[in-house]
C-alpha positions in Angstrom: 64.8 91.2 74.8 68.3 91.8 74.1 69.4 92.6 70.4 69.7 89.1 68.2 69.3 86.9 71.8 66.0 85.3 69.9 66.5 85.6 66.6 65.0 82.4 65.6 61.8 83.0 67.3 61.7 86.7 66.0 58.5 86.5 63.8 56.6 84.1 66.3 57.5 87.2 69.1 56.2 89.7 66.3 52.7 87.6 65.8 52.3 87.6 69.4 52.7 91.3 70.0 49.3 91.0 67.6 47.4 88.4 68.7 47.7 90.2 72.1 45.8 93.2 71.1 43.6 91.1 69.6 43.3 89.0 72.8 42.3 91.9 75.0 39.2 94.0 72.5 36.4 93.6 74.7 32.5 95.2 74.3 33.7 96.5 77.6 35.9 99.8 76.2 37.8 100.3 79.6 38.9 96.5 79.4 40.7 97.2 75.7 41.5 100.2 76.6 43.9 99.2 80.0 44.2 95.7 77.8 45.8 97.7 75.3 48.4 100.1 77.9 49.8 96.9 79.6 50.9 95.7 76.1 52.2 98.5 74.9 54.0 99.0 78.1 56.0 96.3 76.4 57.9 93.9 79.0 60.7 90.9 77.8 58.1 88.6 76.9 60.5 85.7 78.2 58.1 83.5 79.4 56.6 83.3 75.5 59.8 83.2 74.4 60.7 80.1 76.1 57.7 78.7 75.2 58.6 78.8 71.9 61.7 77.8 71.8 60.9 74.7 73.5 57.8 73.9 71.0 60.9 74.9 68.0 62.6 71.6 69.5 60.1 70.0 67.3 60.3 69.3 63.7 56.7 69.2 63.6 56.5 73.0 65.2 53.1 74.6 64.3 53.1 78.4 65.1 48.8 78.2 64.5 48.6 75.5 67.4 50.8 77.1 70.1 50.5 80.5 69.5 47.1 80.5 72.1 48.8 79.1 74.6 51.6 81.7 74.2 49.1 84.3 74.6 47.5 83.0 77.7 51.2 82.8 79.5 51.9 86.7 79.2 48.3 87.6 79.6 48.7 85.4 83.1 51.8 87.0 83.1 50.4 90.7 82.7 47.5 90.0 85.5 50.2 88.7 88.1 51.8 92.5 87.7 48.7 94.5 87.9 47.7 92.5 91.2 51.4 92.7 92.1 51.5 96.4 91.4 47.9 97.2 93.2 49.9 95.7 96.2 52.4 97.5 96.2 51.2 100.6 95.3 53.3 100.8 92.6 53.0 104.0 90.6 55.2 103.4 87.5 56.5 99.8 85.9 58.6 99.8 82.8 58.9 103.7 83.3 55.0 103.6 82.5 52.4 104.6 84.9 50.8 101.3 86.2 46.8 100.5 85.7 46.1 101.1 89.4 47.7 104.5 89.1 46.0 105.4 85.7 42.5 103.4 86.6 42.1 103.2 90.5 43.1 100.0 92.4 39.5 98.8 91.4 39.5 98.3 88.0 43.1 97.4 88.0 42.5 94.4 90.1 39.2 93.5 87.9 41.1 94.0 84.4 43.7 91.9 86.0 40.6 88.8 86.7 40.0 89.3 83.3 43.3 88.9 81.7 43.6 86.0 84.0 40.1 84.6 82.6 40.7 85.0 79.0 44.1 83.5 79.1 42.2 79.9 80.3 39.3 80.7 77.9 42.4 80.6 75.5 43.4 77.3 76.8 39.9 75.7 76.7 39.0 77.0 73.6 42.2 75.4 71.8 41.7 72.3 73.3 44.9 71.7 74.7 44.1 69.5 77.1 43.9 68.3 81.0 47.3 68.3 81.6 47.9 72.3 80.2 45.4 73.0 82.5 46.2 71.3 85.7 50.0 73.2 85.0 48.6 76.6 84.3 45.8 76.4 87.9 49.0 75.1 89.5 50.8 78.3 88.2 48.5 80.5 89.0 48.3 78.7 92.9 51.8 79.6 93.0 51.7 82.8 92.0 49.0 83.9 94.8 51.1 81.7 97.1 54.0 83.0 96.6 52.6 86.8 96.7 51.4 85.8 100.0 53.7 84.3 101.6 56.0 87.5 100.7 53.4 90.0 102.4 53.3 87.2 105.6 57.2 88.8 105.8 57.1 92.7 105.1 59.1 94.6 107.5 60.1 91.5 109.5 63.3 90.8 108.4 63.5 86.9 107.9 66.6 85.9 106.8 65.0 82.3 106.0 66.8 81.7 103.1 64.9 78.5 102.4 62.0 80.3 102.5 63.2 83.0 100.3 64.1 80.6 97.6 60.3 79.2 98.1 59.2 82.7 97.0 60.5 83.5 94.3 60.4 79.8 93.0 56.7 80.1 93.1 56.9 84.1 91.7 59.7 83.4 89.1 61.3 79.9 88.6 57.8 78.1 88.4 56.6 80.0 85.4 59.6 79.7 83.2 59.9 76.4 84.2 56.2 75.5 82.9 56.7 77.7 80.1 59.3 75.8 78.8 57.2 72.7 79.6 54.0 72.9 78.1 55.9 74.5 74.9 57.5 70.8 74.4 54.2 68.9 75.7 52.0 70.6 73.2 54.3 69.8 70.3 54.8 65.9 71.6 58.7 66.1 72.5 59.8 62.5 74.5 58.9 62.9 78.1 62.4 63.0 79.5 63.0 66.0 76.8 59.6 67.6 78.7 61.4 67.2 81.6 64.3 68.1 80.7 63.5 72.0 79.7 61.2 72.3 82.8 64.4 72.0 84.7 66.6 74.6 82.4 63.5 76.7 82.8 63.3 76.3 86.7 67.2 77.1 87.1 66.7 80.3 84.7 64.0 81.6 86.1 66.0 81.3 89.8 68.6 83.3 87.9 66.2 85.8 86.2 64.7 86.6 90.0 68.2 86.9 91.9 69.1 89.2 89.6 66.5 91.4 89.7 66.7 91.2 93.6 70.6 92.4 92.9 69.3 95.5 90.2 67.2 96.3 92.6 69.8 97.5 94.6 72.4 98.1 92.1 70.6 99.6 89.2 68.8 103.3 88.8 65.8 104.3 88.7 65.9 105.3 85.0 67.6 101.4 83.7 65.5 99.3 85.8 62.3 101.5 85.4 61.3 101.8 88.7 62.8 103.3 91.5 66.1 102.0 93.2 65.7 99.9 96.7 62.4 99.5 96.2 62.4 96.2 97.9 63.4 97.5 101.0 61.4 100.2 100.7 58.7 97.9 100.5 60.0 95.8 103.4 60.8 93.3 101.0 64.4 91.5 101.9 66.0 89.6 99.3 69.2 87.4 99.4 71.6 90.6 99.4 69.7 91.9 102.5 69.7 88.5 104.1 73.4 88.2 103.4 74.0 91.4 104.8 71.4 90.9 107.7 74.2 88.4 108.8 77.4 89.4 108.1 77.6 92.6 108.5 78.9 95.0 111.5 76.3 97.7 110.8 73.7 94.5 110.9 71.5 96.1 114.3 71.5 99.2 112.0 70.1 97.2 109.1 67.4 95.5 111.0 66.1 98.7 113.1 65.5 100.6 108.9 63.8 97.4 107.1 61.6 96.9 109.9 60.4 100.8 110.0 56.9 101.4 108.2 57.8 104.8 107.9 61.5 104.2 106.6 62.4 107.9 104.8 64.6 108.5 102.2 67.7 108.9 104.4 67.1 105.6 105.6 66.5 103.8 103.1 70.0 105.4 101.5 71.9 103.8 104.5 70.2 100.6 104.3 71.5 100.7 100.4 74.9 101.8 102.3 75.3 98.9 104.4 74.0 96.2 101.9 76.2 97.6 99.6 79.2 97.3 101.8 78.6 93.2 102.1 79.6 90.8 100.5 75.9 90.5 99.5 76.1 91.8 96.2 78.9 89.0 95.2 77.2 86.4 97.0 74.1 86.6 94.8 76.3 86.7 92.5 77.4 83.5 92.7 74.2 81.7 93.3 72.7 83.4 89.6 75.8 81.6 87.6 75.2 78.4 89.8 71.7 78.2 88.7 72.8 79.5 84.9 75.7 76.2 85.1 72.4 73.5 86.2 70.8 75.5 83.4 73.2 75.0 80.7 74.0 71.9 81.7 70.4 70.0 81.6 69.4 71.1 78.1 68.9 67.5 76.0 70.5 66.7 73.6 68.3 66.4 71.0 67.5 70.1 70.6 68.1 71.3 67.0 71.7 73.4 67.3 69.8 76.8 66.6 67.2 76.2 69.6 70.4 75.4 72.2 72.1 78.7 70.4 69.7 80.7 72.0 69.1 79.2 75.3 72.4 79.6 76.1 72.3 83.1 75.1 69.0 83.5 77.2 71.4 82.3 80.3 74.5 84.4 79.6 71.4 87.8 78.4 70.5 86.8 82.8 73.9 86.6 83.9 74.9 90.5 82.5 71.4 91.9 82.2 71.3 95.7 83.7 67.6 95.9 83.1 
């Protein structure tokens, strides 16, 4: 994350890194090797960060109590990315080789399965209760459903915005919402505050994914850690492209490009040119701000000021992030 964004939980996140490495140690050397590779590749650790912040809303915050669940959340996220990379035939993520590029699809999938299973072992062993188990099970179901919805529509150029919002909720927003919710729940916050933090996480998650989709069109491969325009190349239509398909004078040309499985680099560059010439970028930025305004406004009045400030900074970071 950006410098100083999560100073309040800096030590929590540092301990998380150690706990993550410990969690992937296995008698099977390949599992340990792949797990350490995925951890060292880095990441924003946004889900456990949101979880820690919610947990720190309690006067009775106990790092030892919450750490296994924080690790489980990040393991689930890592596993989902491994499976995504296999589905997308991705060679790099965050500028590093993907697990499938280094070890092949079969071992990558098995490693992802292991991480999912390990997450639930941590949750079960630490007795977090039925609500946590149910929410994490629902989360996995949503992650899978979101991926199925996305893959069903590749190279079809669907302009169904409701389906698009449903997909990004399942793939991103629900995860951040549950991360906030579970941090508050495990530390015993009042139910109204648990729900408010869930709502904050959902709104931030929607904004985060919309920004991710924007960066795919406006960023460069060195900055974002994957090829620019990768969504279009993979046949995935995001909100800026949906808007362009509705409003561009070149929408027929764009449609023919984004539905072509044999898209060339020249085709991709032309598609990006068409999308960027419309108001699709600004339209999506406005949606980002709408969600972030909701996030800022829903935060409970009762939470500590330093936690509130961190949550506000997180919203500001998402609004202006470049990676």
